N, C-alpha and C positions, 0 to 999 in steps of 0.2 A: 579380289584383286586378280587382274589378268596375268597370264604367264609372261608377257612381254610388255614392259612399261616404257612409254615414250615421253621424253621431256622436251617440249617445244617451247622456245622463247617466242614472245610476240615480236613481230617485225620492228616495232617501235623501240624495243629493248636491245636490238642488235648493237654490239659495241661500235663506237665511232672512232676508235684508235687502234693502231697496231702497237704491240709491245716490243721494245728494244732491250734485250737482255744485257747489252754492253754496259748499260747504266748501272747494273747491279753486280757485275763481276767482281770477285774479290781480288783478281789479278787481271790486268788488261790483256787483250789479244795481241799476239805478235804481229808486227807490221807486214803488209804485203810488199814485196820487193820488185823493183824493175829488173827484168832478166838481163839487161845489158850492163847497168851500173851497179846492181845489187844494193841500191839505195831504196828507201821507202818511196813508193810511187805517190804522185800527186794527182789532183783532179785532171790536169791537162793530159796526163798519160792515158787516162781512161776515156777521155772525151771522144775519141774516134769510134768507140764502141757503145757507149751508154749516154743517155740524156743526163744533164747535170743534176737534175732532181734525184735521180737514182744514185748517182755518185755521192751526193750529199747524204743520202740515207745509208749508204754503205759505210761511211765513217762516222755517223752520228753517235753522240753519247746521250741523247735525250731518251728518257724512259718511254714516253708515249709520243707516237707520230700520228697526226690526224689523217684519217682516211678521207680522201677528197670526195665530195658529195656525188660527182658523176660515177665514181667507182662504187660507192655505197648503193646507188640506185640500181646498178647492174647486179651487185651482190644479192639484192632483194629477190632476184629471180629464183634463187635457191637457198638463200640464207635468211635467218639462222637455220643451220642444218640440225637434224634431230640427234638427241642422245638417247640411247636405249639401255634398259636393264635386261641383261640376257638370262632371264630366269630359266628358260628351257635348257640352255647350255649348262647352267649351274646344276639343274636337276640331272642332266645326262652325266655330268662329272661327279655327282654326289659330293659336292664340295660345300663347306660352310662359307666360302668366299662369296662376295657380291661382285658380279662382273658387269661392267658398263662398257659400252662402245659408242664413240662418236662416229656417225656415219657420213662420210664425205662423198659417197657414190650418188648423191641426189643432184649433183651439179649437171649442167648440160653435157659435159664431156665424160661424166661418170667417175670423176676423181677429185682430189683436192687441188689440182693444178690451176684451175681458173682463178683461185684466190690471188695468185701473183701474176698470172697472165693478163688479167683485166687491168691490174695496176700498172704493169709494165707497158702495155699498149697505150694506156691513158697518158702516161708521162712522155712516151715517144711522140704521141700525137700533139701534145702541148708544145713540144720542141720542133715540130714540123717534119718529123721523120716520114719518109715516103715508103720505105721498105725495111723489113726486118729479116735477118737470117737467124736460124736456131738449129739445134740438134734435138733428137728425141731417141729414147731407148725403145721401150715397149709401145710408145705412141701416145700415152696419156698427155704428156707435155705438149707435143706437137699438135694434138687435137685441141687442147685448151687454148694455145696461143692462136691457132687458126680461127677459133671461135671469137677470141678477143680482137684480133686484128680486123676481122670482118666488121665488127661493131664500130670500129674507129676508122675504117677505110684505109687500112695499111696493107700493102702487099707483103706476102710472107713466103719464104723458101725454107723448107724443113729438110735437114739431112738426117735420115732415119737409119739407125744401125741395121746393117744388111740382114742379119739373122732374124731380127724382129720384123723387118720389111717383108720377109718371106713367110714368117710364121703367122703374122697378124695382118693379112691384107685388108681387113675391114677397117682397121685404124687408118690406113692410108686413104681409103675411100671416104671416111668421115672428114679427114683433112681436106680432101678435094671438094667435098660437098660444101665446106665452109669457104672454099676459094683459094686454099693454099696449094703450093706446088711441093710435092714430096719426092725426094731423091734417095735411092739406096746408097748408103755410105759404108765403105769408101767408094768414091765415084771418080770419073775421069774429068769432072768439072773443075777440080782444084789441084794445085801443086801438091798439097798435103795428101789428097786421095790418090793421085798418080804415084806418089812415092811409096805409099803402102802397097798398092797393087803391083808395082814393079818388084817389090820385095816378097810380097805374099799374094799371088794372083787369086787365090781362093779364100782370101780373108773374109771372115764372117762379120768383121767390123767390131767397133766398141764405141762407147760414149766418148772416150778420149779422142778417137779418130774423128767422129762426127763433129765434136766441138772444134777441132782444128779446121775442118772444112768450113763451118759456119763463120768462125772468127776471120779466116782468111778472106772470105767473100765480103764480109762487112768492112774489113780494113781497106780493101781495094776500091770500094765504092763510097764516095763522100755522102751520097743521099741515103745510105743504108746503115742501120745500127744492128747490134747483136743483142739477143736476149737469152738468158740462161734460166733453166727451170728449177735449179737447186743450187746448193753449195755456197753461194755468195750471201753476205749478211742481209742485204736488202730483200733477197728472195725469201730467206727464212723468216724475216720479220713480217713480210706480207702474210705468211701462213699463220701467224699468231692470232688472227681472227678466230681460228679454230679453238685455241686454248682459252682465249678471252670469253668466248661464248660458253665453253664447257664449265668454266668457273661459275658462271651464273646458273647453269643448268644443274650442277652438282648441289648448289644451294637449294634449288627446287626439290631435289631428291633428298634433301636433308642428310647429305653424306659428303665425304671428302676422300679422295683416293690415297690409300696407303702405298699403292704400287702403280706406276705408269709404264706402259709398254708401247713401243712403236717400231715399225720396220725402218731400216736405214740403208740407203744406197748413197745418195748425195747428202741427205739429211733434212730435206724440207718438210715432209709431213711429220716426221718425228719432232722436229723443232717446233712446228706449228702447234702441236698439242702440248708439249712438255715445257716449253720456255716460260710461259706465264706461271706455271706451278713451280718451276725452279726459281723464278724470281721471288716467290713467297718463301721458298727454302732459304734463299740468301738474305732477304730482308727481315723475315719474321721468325726464322728458326724452325719452320715446319720440317718434317723428316720424311717426306715422300721419297720412296725409292724409285729410281728411273732406270729402265732397262731398254737398251737399243738392240734390236734383233736384225742380223745380217745373214747373207747366204754364205755357206761354207766355201763355195767356189770363188768368192770375191770378198774375203773378210778383212777389210781395211782396218777396222777398229780392233779386232782381236789378233790379227797377224801382221798388220802393217807397221811401218816405222814412222815415228813422229819426227818429221824433218821437213825442210823446204823442198817443194817439188812443183813441177808444172801441172796445170789443170788439164792439159791436153797432150795427145801423143805427138803432135807436130811441134811442140815447144814454142807456141806462139803467145801463150798467156803469161801474165805476171806469175811470180813465185809465191806460193802460199805455204805457211807452216801447217802441216796436216798429217793425219795418219794415212800413209800411202803404201801401196804395193808396187809403186814405180810407174811413172807415166807411160813407159814402154810396155807395160803388162797388158795383155789382151785377155780378158776373162773368157772362160768357156761359154759356149752357146746355150745357156740355160733359158727356161721360159720366163724367169723373173727379170725381164730386160731392163726394167727401171732401176734395178739394184746392181747392175753390172758396170760399176764405175770404180776406177782404180784408187780413188782417194775419197776421204770423208770431208764434209764441210769444215773449214778451219774452226768455226765456233763450236761445233759438236766435238771436234778433236780436242779443242782447248778444255772443254768441260770434262772430257774423259781424263785428261791429264790432271785436272783439279779433283778427280775422284767424285765429281758431282753426279756422274752417271756410270753405269756399268754396261758391258756388252756381251752378247751371246751370239754364236753362229749356229745356223741350222742347215740341214740338207733339204733339198727340194722335195724329196719323197715324204718325209715326215711333215713338211709344211703343207703339202697337198692333202695329206691325210687329215690334218687339223682343219683345213679349209672345207673339206667334204663334211666332217663332223659338224662344223659351224653351219654350213648350208642346210644340213638335215635337221638341225635343231632350231636355228633362227630364221631360216628361209632365204638368206642372202648369199649368193655365190661370190666369194671374195676374189679380187684380182690376185694373180700369183704372188705379187709383191706383198700384198696385205696378208697373205696366209702366214708370213713370218711373224707378224704381230699377233695373229690368232694363236699360233703355236706358242709364242712367248707368254700370252695371257693364260692359255690352258695349263702350261707348265707351272705358272705362278699359282693358279687355282688348285692344282694337284698338290703343290707344296703346302698350301694352306690346309688341305685335307689331311695330309700326312701329319702335320703339326697340330691339328685341331684348332686352327686360327681362323676367326671370322674377319678377314681383311677385305678392304674394298680395292678392286682392281679395275683400272680404266685403260682402254687402248683405243687407238685410232684405226678404224676400218677405212682406209684411205681411198678405196675405189672398188667398184664391182668388176666381176670377171666375165661379163657378157661377150666380150671380144676375145676371150682366152679359152674358149671351150675345146679347142684342139689340144691344149695342154692338159685339160681334165680328161679328154679322151685318151691321151697317151698314158695318163695315170691309171685309168680304169683298165686299159688293155695291157698293162704291164710293160709299156714301152718307154716309160719315163726313166731316163738315166739318173743315177745318183750323182750329186755334186762331187766334183773332183777338185781338190786344191793342188795346184801345180807349184810346189815349192821351188823347183828348179827354175821355172820361168820367172817367179817372183825374185829369186836371188839374182838372176841375170838382170832384171829390170832395175833392181835396187843398186846394182853396180853402176848404172848409168845416171844416177841421181846427180843433179847439179852440185858442183863443189862450192860450198859456202863455209867460210871460216866461222 
């Protein structure tokens, strides 16, 4: 038997549906509220931003949603993605645990993000959308949507968080290669951006600010729609192609996970892997433990408040019940740009409140150390965001070692770090700052939460 075992599904066996966990929840999700009336929003409220097909998916209670054939045809360029048994890592850790990882870095953009980017571009094309605006943190989402929009002939403007725009110039160049326009956020192009720059001229930006800019531009232009790379129900659902494939691959491995691990910022790659397994927990009574790993500098699940809040800094979005650090909180400029979001997906937050998942927060130094150990054993350099999942899986494996337990651990390696080597350079040179959690800034942001009875 070789050290690293790959489990490949045949293309013909690729799942034809996404999984909607809303159908199996023991308690329904809290409604999304209109920021003006504080009443539950309806389809007409979202129509200026999203195609009706996506609005329908956002509120659907159907367990399985069919993946359109044109989307499946594009998925076949990289799906099904491989599942690996990390035997070399197991040996390095001297653990009795069996460690598996689903590798999403094989996509054209190098991450899990095209799973929803392609779907969203397809539905926008079907409705006649000419242009899309979006935000991006580290650039994986912007790159993925640029790829998808080019396939469907849709123009794209990407507002990229300024610190990542400066740290990761090659992400911007990939977006431009696909034909998208990439703008550092906050910018002078929008009222939202100008307001932030007037108050904080040297702002490094945040996902909340970039969302405000993208939403504002879409709302002002009738031929333009907005696309979000995480957080919303339909986005998380599109990612469940990952978990649905993994269920079949674990059968090939004649194993089933005792522990699931994923990194969390907005929640999409985490949800994509774990939701199909959580569905089995709810329906069949399986007892898989689920761990969400987030950065200590932006720990919405472990330090946030479960309340209604805006999804953006400019307060243009509807109100969602979520674990939040406050929409006015601007996270520190760490290298894990894709995890620097003030709030967690409402569905992931809801599951945390139901005690269906647990959460842990890690510092970026210990995560990079885990990423380097993974690269030196398994050969893949993880994206900074993904190192949080690697760290969580390693901790779980060492816990098994301590307790003498031969458990099965599965995590989502959601992307490679080929565009993030400056961050690894900072780590090797001792220039990587440790994550700092600014409780005072969070307290101030939480004081500005919307007042809802």
